[in-house]
N, C-alpha and C positions, 0 to 999 in steps of 0.2 A: 504494500500500500504506500502511495506517495504522500505520506502524512507529514514527514519532516524531510525536506529536500536537503541535498548536500550543502554544507556551509551555513545552514540556518542556525545551528546551535552556537557557532562562533559569533554570528550576528547577534544572537540573543544575549550572550555574555557581554558583548561590546555595548549593548544598549543599557546595561545596568548603571544606575546612578551611584554616586559616592556614598550616599546614606544607606543604600541597599548593601553595599560591600561592608559598611560598618555594622549593620544589623546582622548580616550573615556571619561576620567574624565573631561578634558577641555570642551568637547562637552556637557556633562551632566550639568556642572556648568553654562555654558553660556545659555543653553536652560532653565534651572531652574530659572536663574535670569530673563530672559525675561518673563517667565510665571508668576513669582511673581510680576514683574513690571506691567504686563498686568492687574492683578487683583487689585493691589494697586493704580495705577495711571489711569487705564482705557485704556492705550495705550502703545504698545511696538513695536518700529520700524515701526509704522503705522498699526500694527496688532491689531484687537480687542482681548479682553481677552480670549474668547473661542478658538480663533485660536492659541493662544500661547500654549494651552494644546495639540492641534493637532501637533504643531511644536515640542513639547517636545517628544512626542511618536515617531514622525518621526525621530528626531535626534538620539534617543537611538537605535531604530531598524535599522536605516540606517547605522550607523557606525558599528554595530555588523555584519550586512549583508556583508559589504565590507571587514571587517577584515577576515571573514570566506571564502568569495569568493576568496580573494587573495591567500588563501592557498588551493584552489580547494576543499574546505570542503563542503560537501552536506548539513550540518546543516544551511547554509546561507539562504536557501529558506524559512525557518520558519520566519525569521526576514524580509526577502525581501518582502514577501506577505503583512505583516502588514504595513511596510514602504510604499509600493506602494499605498495601500488604503488611508492612511492618507495624504500622500504627494499630491495625486490627489485633495483632498479637498482644500489644500492650493493653488494649481495652478488654480483651477476653481475660487476661491475667487478673485485672482488677475488677472484673464482673460488671463493667459498665455496658450493659447489654444493648441498650437502645442505640448508642453511638457505634458499638461494635457491629450490630446488624446493619446499620447504615453503611459502614465501611465495606463489609464483606459482600452483602447481597445487592447493594445499590451502586456504591462508588466504583467498584472494580469494573463491572460491565459498562457503566456509564462513562468511565474514562475512555474506553475504546470507541464507544458510539460518538461521544463528543469530539474525540480526536478526528474521526472520519468527517463529521459534520463541519468542523472548523476548517479542515483542509479543503473542503469543497467550496468554501466561501472566503477565499483569500482576498486580501486587499490587492488591487491591481498593480500597485507599485511596491508597497512594503509586503512582499510575499510571505514573510515570516509571521505576518499578523492576519487575524481574521477580521471580518466586518462586524461593527457594533450596531445593535438595534435598540429601539426604545419601545416601551409598552404604553398602551392607552390607559386612561383612568379606570375603565371597566375591567381591564385585565389585572390591574393592580389590586382592585377590590376582590376579584375572584381568588387570586393567589393568597391574599391575606386571610380570607375566610378559610381556605384550604389548610393553612398553617394552624390556625386556632382549633379547627375541628379535629384534625389528625392528632394534634398534641393532646387534646382531652381524651381521645380514644386510646392513645398509647399509654397515657398516664394511668388510665383505668386498668389496662392490661398489666402494667407494672405492679399496681396495687394487688391484683389478684395473685400474681406469682411471687410476691415478696415473701421471703422466708421459706419458700419451697425449694426442692432440689432442682437446679438448672445446670446442665452439662456436668453433672457429678459434684457440684459444689453448692454452697448455700449463699443465696443472694443476701448481701448485707449492706449495700450502698443505698440505704433508705432515704438519706437526707438529700440526695440529688435526683430524686425521681422526676420532679417537675422539670428541672433543668435538662435532664436526659431526654425527656419526652419532647421538649421544645427544640432541642438540638436536632433530634431525629426529624421532626416535621419541617423545621426550617431548612435543614440540610437537603431533604428531598426536593423541596420547592426551589431552593437556590441552585441545585445541580441541574434541574430541568431547565431553569432560565439560563444557566451557563451553556447548556447544550444548544439552546435556541438563540444564543448570542445576545441576550438582552442585558443592557447595562444595569437594570434594576436588580440583577442578581446581587450586586454589591450592597444594596440596602439590607438584604437578608444576611449576607455574610457578616456585616458589621454587627447585627443583632446577635447572631450565633457566637461570634467571637467574644462579645462582651459577656455572654453567659458562660462560655468556656473559660475565660480568664477568672471569673468568679469561682467556678468549680475547682480550678487548680490552685486557687488561694485557699479554699476550704480544705480540699484534699491536696495538700502541698506537694508539688513536684516542680523543682526548679527548672528542669529542662522543658517540660510542657507548658509551664507558666510563661517562660520566656518565648517559646515558640508561638503560643497563642496570642501573646502581647504583640509580637511582630506581625502576626496575621491580622490583628485588629488595625494596626497602623497602615498596613498595605491594603486593607479593604477600603479604607478611606481614600487612599491614593488611587486605588483601582477604580472607584466610583468616579473620581475626577477624570482619570485617563479615558475611561470608556465613554463618558459623556462628551468629552472633547473629540474623540474619534468619531462618534456618531454625528456630531454637529459638523465637523470639518471635512470628513472623508466619506461619510455615508449618509448624506442628507435625505436620500430616498428611502432610507430605512429598509434596505434590502436584506 
């Protein structure tokens, strides 16, 4: 599949701004420190040593993915796929089932579908980028209702299974059920909007990143707190970038 043409990854890295290199370096240093601590002391923020390696890979691929996605850059899906796989391992280990289900059952197949769709709608000149679209008021209302309804339904499911055996372990993360439910529903909607190339995806990414930052403050994990904080910053930048791309390069909303 001609999803990422030759030389586009190099173009993608040359496009990164100085502040993205700074945030990427901070992420790598924190993840590397946690990994070293995991192997020297046997514990890092409650994670076993082997999980700190998973966290390091997720940290690096995750920030690269969001840097490129914020620029509508098709190369993001290479790093998104790796990040999704390793992050799912972390979530399953900590029994955060809603977000884990989102990663395994939805993000993985959607990565490939979105990869294909973005590649079919390249910018005529900046071929490493896809075209940005905007939604109508009615579409925004529809997707907002979908988020609320699906979050309520999934929260009810989490309440039913709380304390029961799931995948051979006991669910114990009771204090984050509402957050988990909303991350699931918002993630579903934002990913569909990303596939369809709508700039409004970033409104939802901002909301879910705020929730995620709060979750990792409560259930402290330095690596994922840093990672999600960077995600939040880049979601704001992504919203600005995609709005500009839609206005300046795709006024027809194609």
